[in-house]
C-alpha positions in Angstrom: 140.4 54.0 -34.1 139.3 57.6 -34.7 141.4 60.0 -36.2 142.1 63.4 -35.1 139.6 66.3 -36.8 141.8 68.4 -37.6 143.6 65.7 -39.8 141.6 65.1 -42.8 141.5 61.9 -44.2 143.3 60.6 -47.7 140.0 60.7 -49.2 139.1 64.3 -48.1 142.5 65.4 -49.4 141.7 64.3 -52.5 139.0 66.0 -53.4 139.9 69.3 -51.5 143.2 69.4 -54.0 140.9 68.9 -56.9 138.6 71.5 -56.3 139.4 74.6 -57.7 139.4 77.7 -55.7 136.5 80.5 -56.3 137.1 83.8 -57.7 138.0 86.5 -55.5 136.8 88.6 -57.4 133.4 89.2 -59.4 133.3 87.5 -62.8 132.6 90.5 -64.5 135.9 92.2 -63.3 138.3 89.4 -64.4 140.7 90.7 -66.2 140.1 94.5 -66.0 141.8 96.9 -64.0 139.7 99.9 -61.7 141.4 103.3 -62.2 142.7 104.3 -58.8 144.8 107.3 -57.5 145.8 110.0 -59.9 144.4 107.6 -62.8 140.7 108.0 -62.2 141.5 111.6 -61.8 141.0 114.2 -64.6 143.7 115.5 -66.3 143.2 119.0 -65.2 143.0 117.8 -61.6 145.9 115.8 -61.7 148.1 118.9 -63.2 147.2 120.6 -60.2 148.1 118.6 -57.9 151.0 117.9 -59.3 151.7 121.7 -59.6 151.4 122.2 -55.8 153.6 119.3 -55.1 156.4 121.1 -57.5 155.8 125.0 -56.0 155.8 123.1 -52.1 159.5 121.7 -53.3 160.8 124.6 -54.5 159.6 126.8 -51.6 161.0 124.4 -49.0 164.7 124.7 -51.4 164.5 120.4 -52.5 163.3 121.9 -56.0 166.0 122.3 -58.7 165.9 124.1 -62.1 168.3 122.9 -64.5 170.5 125.9 -66.0 170.6 125.8 -69.9 174.1 124.2 -69.4 173.0 121.6 -67.1 170.5 120.8 -69.5 172.4 120.3 -72.3 174.6 117.8 -70.0 171.6 116.2 -69.1 170.6 115.8 -72.5 174.2 114.5 -73.9 174.4 112.0 -71.1 171.0 110.7 -71.7 171.7 110.1 -75.4 175.2 108.7 -75.2 172.9 105.8 -72.7 170.4 105.0 -75.4 173.0 104.2 -77.7 174.9 102.5 -75.6 177.8 102.4 -77.7 176.3 102.3 -80.9 178.8 104.1 -83.3 177.7 107.3 -84.2 175.6 108.2 -87.8 178.1 107.7 -90.5 177.3 109.8 -93.5 175.5 108.3 -96.8 177.5 109.8 -99.1 179.3 108.3 -101.6 183.2 108.6 -102.1 183.6 107.1 -105.2 
């Protein structure tokens, strides 16, 4: 009695499971990351591209400039969130 070619035998399945898969990357690159996109660019190029994006945003009407009051409120809210209910700092003066 013969088995179909697409079904492996038990012995073949055991040897296939025991052998580790080869690395998909070359050995000298395992554990390292290559720099891509913005990370591969010089800081000057990153700044120029980001500046162009900001200018385009404001030109299209979707940009936003904070007024002094809006910036103050945003900073206050950020400070409250970062403390997450911690008590206000107390004075360290002794009142004896």
